[in-house]
Each structure stands twice: as C-alpha cells, then as structure tokens.
N, C-alpha and C positions, 0 to 999 in steps of 0.2 A: 909659685911662676914657671913657666917652660924657659922664659929668658929668650923669648922669639919674637920679633916684629918684623911686620910686612909694612914695604912703603909702596904703594902703587902710584905711581907719577913720571909722566914722559917728558918732564924737565931736568935733564943732566945734572945741571948745574942746582937744582933744589935738592936733588936726591944724594949728591953729593955732599952738600952741605946739612943736611938731614943724618946721614952717616957719622960725617965726623963729629957731630955733637951728640951724636947717640954715643958713639965710641970713646967719648970724653966723659961722659956722665956716668955711662954704664957699661966698663968693656967687657962684662961677663955676657951682655945680651948679644945675641946674633942677630943681625939686622938682614932680611931678604929684599930684593927690589924687583920691581916688575914693572912694566912700562904701559901697560894698560889693563882692563878688567880681563881679558881673556888670557893674557899671561899670568894673570894673578891667580887664577882658576889653576894653570897647569902648575905653578910654583906650591900653592896647596896641595895640591897631590902628591908632592916630594916632601915638602916639609910637615905637614900634618899642619894642626890647629896651633897658630900663633896665639900669642898673649893679645895682641891688639892689631889691628890692619890701620894702617892709615891712608887713606884714599882720594886722590884728587880727582875733581870733577872733570876737567876739559883734558880728553886723551882722545885719540884713535881708537880704533877700532871696537873697543867697547868702552863706555865713557864711565865717569864714577858713580854716575845715577843706574844704568843699566847693571853694573856690578854689584851695587847695593843692593838692589832689588834680589838679583839672584842669589846673591849670597844669604840674603835673608828668607829664601825660598826653596834653599837648597840644604838638604838633610846633612848633619855634621857640620856645616858652618853658621847656622843661624845664631848661635849664642856667641859668636866670635866678636867682641866689642869692636865698632869702625867710629875710628873718627874721619870726618871729613875734611879734607886738608887741601886747602885753595886760596889762592890769591883774592877771589872775590869774597865778599861778606854780603852779601843782602839779604834782606830779611827775608825774600821768598826762598832761598836757598837754605835757610836756615832752619826756616819750617818745613820744608820738603824734607830738609836730611832726618828731620825729628818723625816725620810721618812715615819715613820710608824705613824707620827703622835702627839710624845711626844712635850711637852713644852720643855723638856731640857733633860741634863744627868748630876747628880751628881755621883761622885765617893766618896764612904762611907769613910768620914773623919777617922783618926786614932786618931785625938787627940778630947776629949769632947769639949773643948773651942771653936775649930774651928768649930765643930757641931753645938755648939749651936750660933756662930757668922751666919753661914750659914743659918740657919732654922730662925733666927730673919730677916735677909736679907729676904728670900724668902716669909713669912709672911706680910713683908711690902709692896712684889710687889703683893701678893695676894689681901690686903687690898685697894691698891691704883688700881688695875685692870691692873696693867703693867707686868705680867708674860710673856706676849708676847715679851718683848725688852731685856730677860734675855739671847738668842742666845743659840747656841747647848751645852754649857756645862756652868754649875755653879761652880765656885771657891770658 
C-alpha cells in the first residue's frame, strides 16, 4: 500500500470530517482532496496513483459519473479502486456505479464513529488486496 487516498468531494464539511476520521484511524495515510473531477485529474498528475479514490457524484465542473468514466478509460488510472461516495443511495446510482467500473458504492455515513469504522474496514481491504470482494454497496 502506498498509503495514499484521494477524496473528490465539493462539500468542505464532508471532506473535513473524512480527513479527520482517516487521520484518527490511519495516521500514516496521506489524504489528498479535490473539489471536482477535473481537479482530481490535476491532483493525480501530482501524486501518482493512490491506493483508493472516494468519488462524490454531485459536483460542479466534472461530476462523479464523468470522472469515473474518464478514470476507467485513461491509461494509468484504470486500475485504481474507486468508491462512489454520496449522500444519495438510489438503486439506479448503485447499478450505474457498478456498470461504469466503480469498485463499490458508499452512502456518506451520518455518524462519525460509523465513518471511522467503514474507513477502517476499507483500508483493511486495500492492504489485503481484497476490495473486489466488497460487492456493490459498502455498509
């Protein structure tokens, strides 16, 4: 594991909570942030290939669906595990995430402890190389 996570989310409060939770459970992990898909690609040019990308759906400039499609068709980025990370959890979004190549779908937890527990679980899967066993939804 390179110990690198990229969160792409335009909600600064959600990003701050995510970063704090990740810092508490895995201080050695470097978390980078982008506010939209276009900025994510700029960030990827700087940091290289992260271990995992958390990608919000609704963002300005380049939304999560556009970013995911571009990631999965851009050489060098196709194999990066992507977790769609959204407040919505409609079945059609979960299905579209799987069809477009996302590793899984995670509804943003409303509880800080739950967020930490889920991130810990996901990082364990990253370290073991077992993210592909998650299924369409992370709980």
